[in-house]
C-alpha positions as CSV (number, residue, x, y, z in Angstrom):
1,X,-171.9,-64.5,-43.5
2,X,-174.2,-62.3,-45.4
3,X,-177.6,-61.0,-44.4
4,X,-179.8,-61.3,-47.5
5,X,-183.3,-60.3,-48.4
6,X,-185.2,-61.2,-51.5
7,X,-187.8,-58.9,-52.9
8,X,-190.4,-58.9,-55.7
9,X,-190.2,-55.1,-56.0
10,X,-188.5,-54.1,-59.2
11,X,-184.9,-53.1,-59.2
12,X,-185.4,-49.6,-60.4
13,X,-187.9,-48.8,-57.6
14,X,-185.6,-50.2,-54.9
15,X,-182.7,-48.2,-56.3
16,X,-184.8,-45.0,-56.4
17,X,-186.1,-45.5,-52.9
18,X,-182.8,-46.4,-51.2
19,X,-181.7,-42.8,-50.3
20,X,-185.0,-42.0,-48.6
21,X,-185.3,-45.3,-46.8
22,X,-181.7,-45.1,-45.7
23,X,-182.4,-41.6,-44.2
24,X,-185.6,-42.9,-42.5
25,X,-183.4,-45.5,-40.8
26,X,-180.7,-43.1,-39.6
27,X,-178.3,-43.8,-42.4
28,X,-176.8,-41.7,-45.1
29,X,-175.4,-42.8,-48.5
30,X,-171.7,-42.0,-48.8
31,X,-171.2,-43.5,-52.2
32,X,-172.8,-45.6,-54.9
33,X,-171.0,-48.1,-57.2
34,X,-173.0,-49.1,-60.3
35,X,-170.6,-51.9,-61.3
36,X,-172.2,-52.5,-64.7
37,X,-171.4,-48.9,-65.7
38,X,-168.1,-48.8,-64.0
39,X,-166.8,-52.0,-65.6
40,X,-168.2,-51.1,-69.0
41,X,-166.2,-47.8,-68.9
42,X,-163.1,-49.8,-68.1
43,X,-163.6,-52.1,-71.0
44,X,-164.8,-55.1,-68.9
45,X,-168.6,-55.1,-69.4
46,X,-170.9,-57.3,-67.4
47,X,-174.6,-58.1,-68.1
48,X,-175.9,-58.0,-64.6
49,X,-177.0,-54.7,-63.0
50,X,-175.2,-54.8,-59.6
51,X,-175.0,-51.7,-57.5
52,X,-173.3,-51.4,-54.1
53,X,-174.2,-48.6,-51.7
54,X,-172.0,-47.4,-48.9
55,X,-174.1,-46.4,-45.9
56,X,-173.1,-44.6,-42.8
57,X,-174.5,-43.5,-39.4
58,X,-172.0,-40.7,-38.6
59,X,-172.6,-40.7,-34.8
60,X,-171.9,-44.5,-34.5
61,X,-169.0,-44.3,-37.0
62,X,-167.3,-41.5,-34.9
63,X,-167.8,-43.6,-31.7
64,X,-166.5,-46.8,-33.2
65,X,-163.6,-45.3,-35.2
66,X,-162.4,-43.1,-32.3
67,X,-161.9,-46.2,-30.1
68,X,-161.3,-48.9,-32.7
69,X,-159.7,-47.7,-35.9
70,X,-159.1,-51.3,-37.0
71,X,-162.8,-51.7,-37.5
72,X,-162.5,-49.2,-40.4
73,X,-161.8,-52.2,-42.7
74,X,-165.6,-53.0,-42.4
75,X,-166.9,-49.5,-42.7
76,X,-169.0,-48.0,-44.1
77,X,-171.8,-50.5,-44.2
78,X,-172.2,-51.8,-47.7
79,X,-175.5,-53.0,-49.3
80,X,-175.4,-54.9,-52.6
81,X,-178.5,-54.7,-54.8
82,X,-179.0,-56.9,-57.9
83,X,-181.4,-59.3,-59.7
84,X,-181.2,-63.0,-59.6
85,X,-183.8,-65.6,-60.7
86,X,-186.5,-63.0,-61.1
87,X,-186.1,-61.4,-57.7
88,X,-184.1,-58.5,-56.4
89,X,-181.5,-59.4,-53.9
90,X,-180.3,-57.0,-51.2
91,X,-177.4,-58.1,-49.0
92,X,-174.9,-56.9,-46.5
93,X,-172.3,-58.3,-44.2
94,X,-173.7,-59.7,-40.9
95,X,-172.7,-57.5,-37.9
96,X,-171.5,-60.7,-36.1
97,X,-168.9,-61.0,-38.8
98,X,-167.5,-57.6,-37.8
99,X,-167.8,-57.8,-34.0
100,X,-166.5,-61.3,-33.6
101,X,-163.2,-60.3,-35.1
102,X,-162.4,-57.5,-32.7
103,X,-162.3,-56.9,-29.0
104,X,-165.0,-54.2,-28.7
105,X,-166.6,-53.0,-25.5
106,X,-170.3,-53.7,-25.0
107,X,-171.4,-50.1,-25.4
108,X,-169.8,-49.8,-28.8
109,X,-171.0,-53.2,-29.8
110,X,-174.6,-52.2,-28.8
111,X,-174.4,-49.1,-31.0
112,X,-173.1,-51.1,-33.9
113,X,-175.9,-53.7,-33.4
114,X,-178.5,-50.8,-33.4
115,X,-177.2,-49.6,-36.7
116,X,-177.3,-53.1,-38.1
117,X,-180.9,-53.5,-36.8
118,X,-181.9,-50.3,-38.7
119,X,-180.0,-51.5,-41.8
120,X,-182.0,-54.8,-41.7
121,X,-185.2,-52.9,-41.2
122,X,-184.4,-50.9,-44.3
123,X,-183.6,-54.0,-46.4
124,X,-186.8,-55.7,-45.2
125,X,-189.0,-52.8,-46.1
126,X,-189.2,-54.1,-49.7
127,X,-190.8,-57.4,-48.6
């Protein structure tokens, strides 16, 4: 399942504000993938401006990965940003999708849910 937010704020503004809003919510950007540019450079252009951001909370990542390296398949948290039908769409994978697939102790699960809460707060800040 995806957690999706629709916004009427323009795409450029959201992309410009993501680094600061991520920081305000205890997250850092590890990487950014502007798929339109990446695919164009590889000879497979697309029209739609789609950017995926990899976000991380290093404290929680250390805790989770130290105990449960198998969770690394879902990390870092990814946020997709693009336009559709005149609105900007921001989406990420629901934390339940991650935690239901692994036997994780409650303390770690709580930390992961806290990060997801902050991620949702960031996504909803453009509403």
